[in-house]
C-alpha positions as CSV (number, residue, x, y, z in Angstrom):
1,X,-8.7,136.3,213.3
2,X,-5.8,138.3,212.2
3,X,-3.3,136.1,214.1
4,X,-4.8,133.0,212.5
5,X,-4.4,134.4,209.1
6,X,-0.8,135.4,209.8
7,X,0.0,131.8,210.8
8,X,-1.6,130.5,207.6
9,X,0.6,132.7,205.5
10,X,3.8,131.7,207.4
11,X,2.9,128.0,206.9
12,X,2.3,128.6,203.2
13,X,5.8,130.2,202.9
14,X,7.5,127.4,204.9
15,X,5.7,124.2,203.7
16,X,4.0,125.1,200.4
17,X,0.6,126.3,199.4
18,X,-2.6,124.7,200.4
19,X,-3.1,123.6,196.7
20,X,-2.7,119.8,196.2
21,X,0.7,118.6,195.1
22,X,0.8,115.9,192.4
23,X,3.8,113.6,191.4
24,X,4.3,112.5,187.8
25,X,3.0,108.9,187.2
26,X,5.4,106.0,187.5
27,X,5.3,102.8,185.4
28,X,5.4,99.2,186.8
29,X,5.1,95.8,185.2
30,X,3.9,92.7,187.0
31,X,2.7,89.3,186.0
32,X,-0.5,87.7,187.2
33,X,0.3,86.3,190.7
34,X,3.5,88.3,191.2
35,X,3.9,91.1,193.9
36,X,5.3,94.5,193.2
37,X,6.2,97.4,195.6
38,X,4.9,100.9,194.7
39,X,6.9,103.8,196.3
40,X,6.6,107.6,196.4
41,X,9.4,109.1,194.3
42,X,12.3,110.9,196.0
43,X,10.9,114.3,195.1
44,X,7.7,113.7,196.9
45,X,9.4,112.1,199.9
46,X,11.6,115.2,200.4
47,X,8.4,117.4,200.6
48,X,6.5,115.1,203.0
49,X,9.5,114.5,205.3
50,X,9.1,118.1,206.5
51,X,5.6,117.3,207.8
52,X,5.1,116.1,211.3
53,X,1.9,114.1,210.4
54,X,1.3,112.0,207.3
55,X,-1.6,109.7,206.4
56,X,-1.8,107.9,203.0
57,X,-4.8,106.5,201.2
58,X,-4.3,104.1,198.3
59,X,-7.0,103.7,195.6
60,X,-6.6,100.3,193.9
61,X,-8.8,98.6,191.2
62,X,-9.6,95.4,193.0
63,X,-10.3,93.6,189.7
64,X,-6.8,94.1,188.5
65,X,-4.7,94.3,191.7
66,X,-4.8,93.1,195.2
67,X,-3.6,95.5,197.9
68,X,-1.6,93.5,200.4
69,X,0.0,96.0,202.8
70,X,0.8,99.7,202.7
71,X,2.0,102.8,204.5
72,X,1.9,106.5,203.6
73,X,4.9,106.2,201.3
74,X,4.7,102.6,199.9
75,X,2.3,99.7,199.1
76,X,2.6,96.0,198.1
77,X,0.2,94.9,195.4
78,X,-0.3,91.5,193.6
79,X,-1.4,91.2,190.0
80,X,-4.8,89.5,189.6
81,X,-5.9,90.0,186.0
82,X,-4.0,90.8,182.8
83,X,-4.5,94.4,181.8
84,X,-2.5,96.8,179.7
85,X,-3.0,99.6,182.3
86,X,-4.3,99.8,185.8
87,X,-3.9,103.2,187.6
88,X,-3.2,103.2,191.4
89,X,-3.9,106.6,193.1
90,X,-2.2,107.6,196.3
91,X,-3.4,110.6,198.4
92,X,-1.2,111.7,201.4
93,X,-2.7,114.1,203.9
94,X,-0.1,115.9,206.0
95,X,0.2,119.0,208.3
96,X,2.7,120.8,210.5
97,X,2.1,120.8,214.2
98,X,-1.6,119.9,213.6
99,X,-2.4,123.4,212.4
100,X,-2.4,123.4,208.6
101,X,-3.4,120.5,206.2
102,X,-2.1,119.8,202.8
103,X,-2.5,116.9,200.3
104,X,0.0,115.1,198.1
105,X,-1.1,113.0,195.1
106,X,0.9,110.3,193.3
107,X,-0.2,108.1,190.5
108,X,1.2,104.6,189.6
109,X,0.6,103.0,186.2
110,X,0.7,99.2,186.6
111,X,0.7,96.8,183.6
112,X,-0.3,93.2,184.5
113,X,0.9,90.6,182.2
114,X,-0.8,87.3,181.5
115,X,0.7,84.1,183.0
116,X,-0.3,82.2,179.7
117,X,2.1,81.7,176.8
118,X,2.1,84.3,174.1
119,X,3.9,82.2,171.5
120,X,6.1,79.2,170.7
121,X,9.2,78.7,168.5
122,X,11.0,75.6,167.2
123,X,14.7,75.2,167.0
124,X,14.8,74.3,163.2
125,X,12.5,75.1,160.3
126,X,13.8,72.4,158.0
127,X,16.0,69.2,158.4
128,X,17.1,66.5,155.9
129,X,17.4,62.9,157.1
130,X,18.1,59.5,155.6
131,X,16.2,56.4,156.6
132,X,16.9,55.5,160.2
133,X,18.8,58.7,160.9
134,X,17.8,60.7,164.0
135,X,17.7,64.4,165.0
136,X,16.7,66.4,168.0
137,X,14.2,69.4,168.0
138,X,13.5,71.8,170.9
139,X,10.7,74.2,171.5
140,X,10.8,77.6,173.3
141,X,7.6,79.1,174.8
142,X,7.4,82.9,175.1
143,X,5.2,84.8,177.6
144,X,4.0,82.8,180.6
145,X,5.0,79.3,181.5
146,X,3.3,76.4,179.7
147,X,3.5,72.9,178.3
148,X,3.8,71.8,174.7
149,X,2.7,68.8,172.7
150,X,4.4,67.2,169.6
151,X,3.2,65.2,166.6
152,X,4.3,64.1,163.1
153,X,1.9,64.8,160.3
154,X,3.0,61.6,158.6
155,X,4.4,59.0,161.1
156,X,5.2,56.6,158.2
157,X,7.8,59.1,156.9
158,X,9.2,60.3,160.3
159,X,8.3,59.2,163.8
160,X,8.7,61.2,167.0
161,X,9.5,60.6,170.6
162,X,8.9,63.7,172.8
163,X,9.7,64.6,176.4
164,X,8.6,68.1,177.5
165,X,10.1,70.7,175.2
166,X,12.5,68.3,173.4
167,X,11.7,65.7,170.7
168,X,13.7,63.0,169.0
169,X,12.8,62.5,165.3
170,X,13.7,59.4,163.3
171,X,13.4,59.1,159.5
172,X,11.5,55.9,158.5
173,X,10.6,55.9,154.8
174,X,11.5,58.3,151.9
175,X,9.2,61.3,151.8
176,X,8.3,64.7,153.3
177,X,6.4,65.5,156.4
178,X,6.2,68.2,159.1
179,X,6.8,67.9,162.9
180,X,4.4,70.2,164.7
181,X,4.7,71.5,168.3
182,X,2.0,73.5,170.0
183,X,1.2,75.1,173.3
184,X,-1.6,73.6,175.5
185,X,-4.9,74.0,173.8
186,X,-3.1,74.5,170.4
187,X,-3.4,78.3,170.5
188,X,0.2,78.7,169.3
189,X,2.1,76.3,166.9
190,X,5.4,75.9,165.1
191,X,6.5,73.5,162.4
192,X,9.7,71.9,161.1
193,X,9.9,70.4,157.6
194,X,11.4,66.9,157.6
195,X,12.7,65.4,154.3
196,X,13.6,61.7,154.5
197,X,15.8,60.2,151.8
198,X,16.9,56.6,151.0
199,X,20.4,55.7,152.2
200,X,23.3,55.7,149.8
201,X,24.8,52.3,148.9
202,X,27.5,51.1,151.4
203,X,28.8,48.5,149.0
204,X,27.9,46.5,145.9
205,X,28.8,42.9,144.9
206,X,28.3,40.9,141.7
207,X,27.4,37.3,141.2
208,X,29.3,35.4,139.8
209,X,32.7,37.1,140.2
210,X,34.1,35.1,137.3
211,X,32.5,33.6,134.2
212,X,33.6,31.4,131.3
213,X,31.6,31.6,128.1
214,X,31.8,30.5,124.5
215,X,31.3,32.9,121.6
216,X,27.7,34.0,121.0
217,X,26.7,32.6,124.5
218,X,24.7,34.9,126.8
219,X,24.6,35.0,130.6
220,X,23.1,37.3,133.3
221,X,25.0,38.9,136.1
222,X,23.4,39.9,139.4
223,X,24.3,43.0,141.4
224,X,23.7,42.9,145.2
225,X,23.5,46.4,146.8
226,X,24.0,46.9,150.6
227,X,21.8,48.0,152.3
228,X,19.0,46.6,150.3
229,X,16.9,49.8,150.6
230,X,19.6,52.0,149.2
231,X,18.6,54.4,146.5
232,X,20.9,54.1,143.5
233,X,21.1,53.5,139.8
234,X,23.4,50.8,138.4
235,X,25.8,51.3,135.5
236,X,27.3,48.2,133.7
237,X,30.4,48.5,131.6
238,X,32.8,46.1,129.8
239,X,36.5,46.9,129.7
240,X,36.6,45.3,126.2
241,X,33.2,45.1,124.5
242,X,34.7,43.3,121.5
243,X,35.3,40.3,123.8
244,X,32.0,40.6,125.7
245,X,29.4,43.3,125.9
246,X,26.9,44.0,128.7
247,X,23.5,45.7,128.8
248,X,22.4,48.0,131.6
249,X,20.3,45.0,133.0
250,X,23.5,42.9,133.4
251,X,23.1,40.6,130.4
252,X,26.5,39.6,129.0
253,X,27.0,38.5,125.4
254,X,30.2,36.8,124.4
255,X,31.6,38.3,121.1
256,X,35.1,36.9,120.6
257,X,37.8,34.9,122.3
258,X,39.6,36.8,125.1
259,X,39.2,38.2,128.6
260,X,37.4,41.2,129.8
261,X,36.1,42.7,133.0
262,X,32.5,43.6,133.5
263,X,32.1,46.3,136.1
264,X,28.9,47.5,137.9
265,X,28.9,50.8,139.7
266,X,26.4,52.6,141.9
267,X,25.5,56.3,141.8
268,X,28.0,57.0,144.6
269,X,30.8,55.2,142.9
270,X,30.8,51.9,144.7
271,X,32.0,49.1,142.3
272,X,32.2,45.4,141.8
273,X,33.6,43.3,138.9
274,X,33.2,40.0,137.2
275,X,36.1,38.6,135.0
276,X,34.7,37.1,131.8
277,X,36.7,34.6,129.8
278,X,35.4,33.9,126.3
279,X,36.6,30.8,124.4
280,X,36.0,30.0,120.7
281,X,33.1,27.7,119.9
282,X,34.0,24.1,119.1
283,X,33.0,23.4,115.5
284,X,32.3,19.7,114.6
285,X,30.7,17.9,111.7
286,X,27.0,17.3,112.6
287,X,26.2,13.7,113.2
288,X,23.2,12.3,111.3
289,X,20.1,12.7,113.5
290,X,18.3,9.5,114.4
291,X,14.7,9.2,113.6
292,X,12.6,10.4,116.5
293,X,9.0,10.2,117.3
294,X,7.6,13.8,116.9
295,X,5.4,13.2,119.9
296,X,8.2,11.9,122.1
297,X,9.2,14.0,125.2
298,X,12.5,12.2,125.7
299,X,15.6,14.4,125.4
300,X,18.1,16.8,127.0
301,X,17.0,20.4,127.4
302,X,18.4,23.7,128.5
303,X,15.8,25.7,130.4
304,X,15.7,29.5,131.0
305,X,13.6,30.7,134.0
306,X,13.0,33.7,136.1
307,X,13.7,32.8,139.7
308,X,12.5,34.5,142.9
309,X,15.1,33.2,145.5
310,X,13.5,33.5,148.9
311,X,15.7,35.4,151.5
312,X,18.6,36.1,149.1
313,X,18.0,39.1,147.0
314,X,14.4,40.0,147.4
315,X,13.8,40.3,143.7
316,X,13.6,38.1,140.6
317,X,16.5,37.4,138.2
318,X,17.0,35.2,135.2
319,X,18.8,31.8,135.4
320,X,19.6,28.8,133.3
321,X,19.5,25.1,134.2
322,X,19.3,21.7,132.5
323,X,16.5,19.2,132.4
324,X,16.5,15.5,131.3
325,X,13.4,13.5,130.3
326,X,13.8,9.7,129.9
327,X,11.4,7.1,128.6
328,X,11.3,4.0,130.9
329,X,8.9,1.1,130.3
330,X,6.6,3.2,128.2
331,X,6.5,6.0,130.8
332,X,8.2,9.3,130.7
333,X,10.2,10.6,133.7
334,X,12.0,13.9,134.5
335,X,15.2,12.6,135.8
336,X,16.9,15.9,136.4
337,X,15.7,19.5,136.8
338,X,17.2,22.8,138.1
339,X,20.6,21.0,138.3
340,X,19.3,18.3,140.7
341,X,18.8,14.6,140.5
342,X,15.3,13.1,140.5
343,X,16.1,9.5,139.4
344,X,17.4,8.0,142.6
345,X,14.0,7.0,144.0
346,X,11.9,4.0,143.1
347,X,9.8,6.2,140.8
348,X,12.8,6.7,138.4
349,X,12.1,10.4,138.6
350,X,9.2,12.8,138.3
351,X,6.4,11.1,136.4
352,X,5.5,13.0,133.2
353,X,2.1,12.2,131.7
354,X,1.5,13.2,128.0
355,X,-1.9,14.5,127.1
356,X,-3.8,14.2,123.8
357,X,-3.5,17.9,123.1
358,X,0.3,17.8,122.7
359,X,1.0,18.9,126.3
360,X,2.3,17.0,129.3
361,X,2.1,17.3,133.0
362,X,4.6,16.6,135.8
363,X,2.4,14.9,138.5
364,X,3.2,16.1,142.0
365,X,-0.2,15.3,143.7
366,X,0.5,12.2,145.8
367,X,0.4,11.5,149.6
368,X,3.9,9.9,149.4
369,X,6.6,12.4,150.4
370,X,9.0,10.7,148.0
371,X,6.7,11.9,145.2
372,X,8.1,15.1,143.7
373,X,11.4,14.8,145.6
374,X,14.8,16.0,144.1
375,X,18.2,16.2,145.7
376,X,21.6,17.8,144.8
377,X,23.3,14.6,146.0
378,X,22.5,11.4,147.9
379,X,25.4,12.2,150.1
380,X,23.6,15.3,151.3
381,X,20.8,15.0,153.8
382,X,19.0,18.0,152.3
383,X,16.1,17.3,150.0
384,X,13.8,19.5,147.9
385,X,10.1,19.1,147.0
386,X,8.5,20.5,143.9
387,X,5.1,22.2,144.1
388,X,2.8,23.9,141.6
389,X,1.8,26.4,144.2
390,X,3.8,28.8,146.4
391,X,1.7,27.8,149.3
392,X,2.8,24.3,150.3
393,X,0.2,21.6,150.9
394,X,0.8,18.1,152.1
395,X,-1.8,16.8,149.6
396,X,-2.7,18.3,146.2
397,X,0.6,20.0,145.3
398,X,-0.8,20.1,141.8
399,X,1.0,19.6,138.5
400,X,3.5,21.4,136.3
401,X,2.4,21.9,132.7
402,X,4.7,21.4,129.7
403,X,3.5,22.7,126.3
404,X,5.2,22.5,122.9
405,X,5.6,25.7,121.0
406,X,5.7,26.4,117.3
407,X,9.4,27.1,117.4
408,X,10.1,23.7,118.9
409,X,10.7,25.0,122.4
410,X,8.7,23.8,125.5
411,X,7.2,26.1,128.1
412,X,6.8,25.1,131.7
413,X,4.1,26.5,134.0
414,X,5.1,28.2,137.2
415,X,6.4,26.0,140.0
416,X,8.0,26.3,143.4
417,X,10.8,24.5,145.3
418,X,10.6,23.7,149.0
419,X,13.6,22.7,151.2
420,X,12.8,19.6,153.2
421,X,14.8,17.4,155.5
422,X,16.5,17.2,158.9
423,X,17.9,20.7,158.5
424,X,14.3,22.1,158.4
425,X,12.9,19.8,161.0
426,X,11.1,17.9,158.3
427,X,8.9,20.9,157.8
428,X,8.8,22.1,154.1
429,X,10.3,25.6,153.8
430,X,9.8,27.7,150.6
431,X,13.1,28.0,148.8
432,X,12.3,29.6,145.4
433,X,9.7,30.2,142.7
434,X,10.4,29.6,139.0
435,X,8.4,31.3,136.3
436,X,8.5,32.2,132.6
437,X,10.3,28.9,131.9
438,X,11.2,27.9,128.4
439,X,13.1,24.7,127.4
440,X,15.2,24.2,124.3
441,X,16.4,20.7,123.2
442,X,20.1,20.2,123.1
443,X,22.0,17.3,121.6
444,X,24.8,17.1,124.2
445,X,23.9,15.0,127.3
446,X,22.8,17.0,130.3
447,X,25.4,17.3,133.1
448,X,23.5,16.6,136.2
449,X,24.9,16.5,139.7
450,X,26.6,13.2,140.4
451,X,26.8,11.3,143.6
452,X,30.5,11.4,143.1
453,X,30.8,14.9,144.5
454,X,34.6,14.8,144.4
455,X,34.7,15.6,140.6
456,X,32.3,18.6,140.8
457,X,33.6,22.2,140.6
458,X,31.6,24.5,142.8
459,X,31.6,28.1,144.0
460,X,30.2,29.0,147.4
461,X,29.0,32.5,148.3
462,X,27.5,34.0,151.5
463,X,24.1,35.7,151.2
464,X,25.8,39.0,150.5
465,X,27.5,37.6,147.4
466,X,31.0,37.2,148.8
467,X,32.8,34.2,147.3
468,X,33.9,31.9,150.1
469,X,35.3,29.0,148.0
470,X,36.0,28.3,144.3
471,X,37.2,24.8,143.5
472,X,36.4,21.1,143.6
473,X,33.8,19.9,146.0
474,X,36.2,17.3,147.5
475,X,38.4,20.2,148.8
476,X,35.5,22.2,150.3
477,X,36.5,23.4,153.8
478,X,34.3,22.9,156.8
479,X,31.8,25.8,156.9
480,X,29.5,26.9,159.7
481,X,26.0,25.6,159.5
482,X,23.7,28.0,157.7
483,X,22.4,29.1,154.3
484,X,24.8,29.6,151.4
485,X,24.6,30.3,147.7
486,X,26.2,27.5,145.7
487,X,26.9,27.6,141.9
488,X,27.1,24.1,140.6
489,X,26.8,22.8,137.1
490,X,26.0,26.4,136.0
491,X,23.1,26.7,138.4
492,X,23.0,29.2,141.3
493,X,20.8,28.1,144.2
494,X,20.5,28.4,148.0
495,X,21.6,25.5,150.1
496,X,21.3,24.8,153.8
497,X,24.5,23.2,155.1
498,X,24.4,21.4,158.4
499,X,27.6,20.1,160.2
């Protein structure tokens, strides 16, 4: 007994006491599904290396971690469930020459992270775009791997095309919306504010580019902004308002003889100009007026209308044209209107039927395609048809109503003009609508378009308002087939030229 006690004391001196040794806890971080190696610290290893026998026991929480393989000084574990702390306990039993036993303890703190995302961020919080401009957004997912989905809160303002963590955004119409990106299931989201504005004008043109007026005469200028959806205000100015003044709607009033320049400018300083020449009014002694039937419709008239020109400007503008009504064999005929002839057919023109209430109607309801036909010249294959409705019908095109007013003027009900001929495949095509028409009698004969086109001065514009030709019709160069704006006899209209 004494010898055994002596050996125990010697072992305690050499290898430490029988009391259990414990190492301080070590911290490890692992994600769900990842593997980590747990190892005894160097201090514990130096103690245990003096022992001839070592046996390790690892206590692992099987819900949090999976023990894959181990030895007395290490173990491989895999994360199974997210947890802020899982404690792994190691107990090593060791002895020297199989005589004395001792125990070594080590603790390992393992934090298991989730493999799901913990958040999402977007590359920009706010972006300004103009219509049709594009930008790119990207998303970053924090935490575990994951997929994301994108959408626009208002696709009419901004549309989106997304691939994975990247999205292309396009501005569509002016307004404000938000682009939203979220993780799968929508647990985490991020947003970017998108403000879409109208484009600035690239250019502006004015029609016409030159104008000759007499004192006290008025005329309307038309500004064409490109692109048509540009956001801008227009400012009209006259370089010499004593010669001609202009309103902010483009209405020009001739004041005195001379020349001035009317300039229109956009909010971003794009400009266009029209040169206005004002000549003095020709004064002459009035000729005695012939007795006239108060109920007669015969006469020459200057008509003001608001025209909606299809495919040219997209909005209505005022215009002036001349109209002639003749009495032939006790019947009244409109022989010219909107600057075009109507008297070349066997019907002498457009039949005008007076009513008992002091009104009259232009009859357009007839199966014959010649009925209601007008033309800028018999030398041109293009024809036009009048209709009382913007929806063309082969039969029942209706009537245009003329009514005398107390001031002596005559109002015309709304009517439409359809292009018709070989250029349109003999299918009527809506050209323009005329409304708010008022006619005033003039003593001078109306200058209608003559078949002798060589004596006619014309201006030709493309649909953007660029003047392509200004001179006599006989010198008009060959132009490609297509639609043009032609000012002729003071009337601006759209014409289909075909070579």
